[in-house]
C-alpha positions in Angstrom: 89.2 42.2 83.9 87.2 43.3 80.9 88.9 43.7 77.6 90.1 47.2 76.7 89.6 48.8 73.3 92.6 48.6 70.9 95.1 51.0 72.3 97.8 53.1 70.5 101.3 52.7 71.8 101.7 54.4 75.2 98.0 54.7 75.9 96.6 53.4 79.1 93.2 51.8 79.7 91.5 52.5 83.1 88.3 50.4 83.6 85.2 51.7 85.4 84.2 49.8 88.5 80.7 49.3 87.1 82.0 47.1 84.3 80.1 46.6 81.1 83.0 47.7 79.0 83.1 51.2 80.6 86.4 53.0 81.1 88.7 55.7 79.9 91.8 55.7 77.7 94.5 58.2 78.5 97.1 59.0 75.9 99.7 61.6 75.1 99.6 63.3 71.7 103.2 64.7 71.5 102.7 65.9 67.9 99.8 68.2 69.2 101.3 68.9 72.6 98.1 67.5 74.2 96.8 64.7 76.4 93.7 62.9 75.3 91.2 61.2 77.5 88.5 59.2 75.7 85.5 57.7 77.4 84.5 54.2 76.3 81.6 51.8 76.6 81.5 48.4 75.0 84.3 49.3 72.6 82.6 52.5 71.4 84.2 55.8 72.1 81.5 58.0 73.5 83.4 61.2 74.3 86.9 62.7 74.2 88.7 65.5 76.0 91.9 67.1 74.7 93.9 68.7 77.5 96.8 71.1 77.3 99.6 70.2 79.8 98.5 72.8 82.4 95.0 71.4 82.4 96.2 67.8 82.5 98.3 68.8 85.6 95.2 70.4 87.2 93.3 67.1 86.6 96.1 65.1 88.2 96.0 67.5 91.2 92.3 67.1 91.5 92.5 63.3 91.4 95.3 63.4 94.1 93.2 65.7 96.3 90.2 63.3 95.9 92.3 60.4 97.0 92.9 62.2 100.3 89.2 62.7 100.7 88.8 58.9 100.3 91.1 58.3 103.2 93.9 57.2 101.0 96.9 55.4 102.5 99.2 57.6 104.6 101.9 57.8 101.9 99.5 59.5 99.5 98.1 62.1 102.0 98.9 65.7 101.6 100.9 67.2 104.5 98.9 69.1 107.1 
């Protein structure tokens, strides 16, 4: 596993399968009422997204739907 950038408390590092220090950091910003996703490569932040809760929920839904398309395990599939 490659090292993650320095994370703030509660943030989560998710590495890219391609390696080379690529990945995203997901963190809540309660003071702003937002979620932040930052894109990293070799300890350099290359982009950020600031999402309102409804947009973060839509992203989660899209990721869950994508898992179904990848033939996810039965416990993660949407009911027919």
